[in-house]
C-alpha positions in Angstrom: -29.3 35.7 31.3 -31.5 36.0 34.3 -33.1 39.1 35.7 -32.6 39.0 39.4 -35.0 40.8 41.7 -33.6 41.7 45.0 -35.6 42.1 48.2 -35.5 45.9 48.0 -37.2 45.6 44.5 -34.2 46.5 42.3 -33.8 44.4 39.2 -30.4 43.5 37.8 -29.2 41.6 34.7 -26.7 38.8 35.5 -24.7 36.4 33.4 -23.4 33.2 35.0 -20.4 31.4 33.6 -17.6 29.0 34.4 -14.1 30.3 34.2 -12.1 28.3 31.6 -8.9 28.0 33.7 -10.1 27.5 37.3 -13.5 25.9 36.6 -15.1 28.3 39.2 -18.5 29.8 38.7 -18.8 33.6 38.4 -21.6 36.1 38.0 -21.2 39.3 36.0 -23.8 42.1 36.4 -24.7 44.1 33.3 -26.6 46.8 35.1 -30.0 47.6 36.5 -33.3 47.3 34.7 -34.7 49.6 33.1 -31.4 51.5 32.5 -30.1 48.4 30.6 -32.8 47.2 28.3 -33.5 43.5 27.5 -32.0 44.0 24.0 -28.8 45.5 25.5 -28.5 42.7 28.1 -28.9 40.1 25.4 -26.2 41.8 23.2 -23.8 41.9 26.2 -24.5 38.2 27.0 -23.8 37.2 23.4 -20.5 39.1 23.6 -19.5 37.4 26.8 -20.6 34.0 25.6 -18.5 34.4 22.5 -15.5 35.4 24.6 -16.0 32.4 26.9 -16.3 30.1 23.9 -13.0 31.4 22.5 -11.3 30.4 25.8 -11.3 33.9 27.4 -12.4 34.8 30.9 -15.1 37.5 30.7 -14.3 38.7 34.3 -10.6 39.1 33.5 -11.5 40.8 30.2 -13.8 43.3 31.9 -11.2 44.1 34.6 -8.6 44.7 31.8 -11.0 47.0 30.0 -11.8 48.9 33.2 -8.0 49.4 33.8 -7.5 50.7 30.3 -10.4 53.1 30.6 -9.0 54.4 33.9 -5.5 54.9 32.4 -7.1 56.7 29.4 -8.9 59.0 31.9 -5.8 59.6 34.0 -3.9 60.8 30.9 -6.4 63.4 29.7 -5.4 67.0 29.5 -7.8 68.0 32.3 -6.4 65.5 34.8 -2.8 66.4 33.9 -3.6 70.1 34.1 -5.3 69.5 37.5 -2.2 67.8 38.9 0.0 70.6 37.5 -2.3 73.3 38.9 -2.3 71.8 42.4 1.5 71.7 42.5 1.6 75.3 41.1 -0.7 76.4 43.9 1.4 74.7 46.6 4.4 76.8 45.6 2.4 79.8 46.8 3.7 82.1 44.2 0.2 83.5 43.6 -2.8 84.3 45.8 -5.8 82.0 46.2 -8.1 84.3 44.2 -5.7 84.5 41.3 -5.3 80.7 41.3 -9.1 80.2 41.2 -9.4 82.7 38.4 -6.7 81.0 36.4 -8.4 77.6 36.8 -11.8 79.0 35.9 -10.2 80.5 32.7 -8.8 77.1 31.8 -12.2 75.5 32.3 -14.0 78.2 30.2 -11.6 78.6 27.4 -9.5 75.5 27.0 -11.4 72.4 28.3 -14.7 73.3 26.7 -13.2 74.1 23.4 -11.3 70.8 23.3 -14.5 68.9 24.1 -16.3 70.7 21.3 -13.5 70.0 18.8 -13.5 66.3 19.7 
């Protein structure tokens, strides 16, 4: 788990591994130092090594996890409401000021309460 220092002075944690299927070498970045501490980087490396030892590919696994997180985000109430609201505005049944006021009310009274409840 080397800490690579780039010419501009930024420091990044990397993990080098060999993909089990293709045999190619890959690097995975765990983030920039000091945002990611040494302890966090060691924990992440241990997780990735365990995955690689079990025959998994850490890069494929991280891509899969990223897609799942993106799908979860795209199915939140706020994103769905935003898509609905944009279509509602395009129908031009209401004025721009009324549309902005309606969205602001959703932000103030619906989305914030749901965040607090979760």
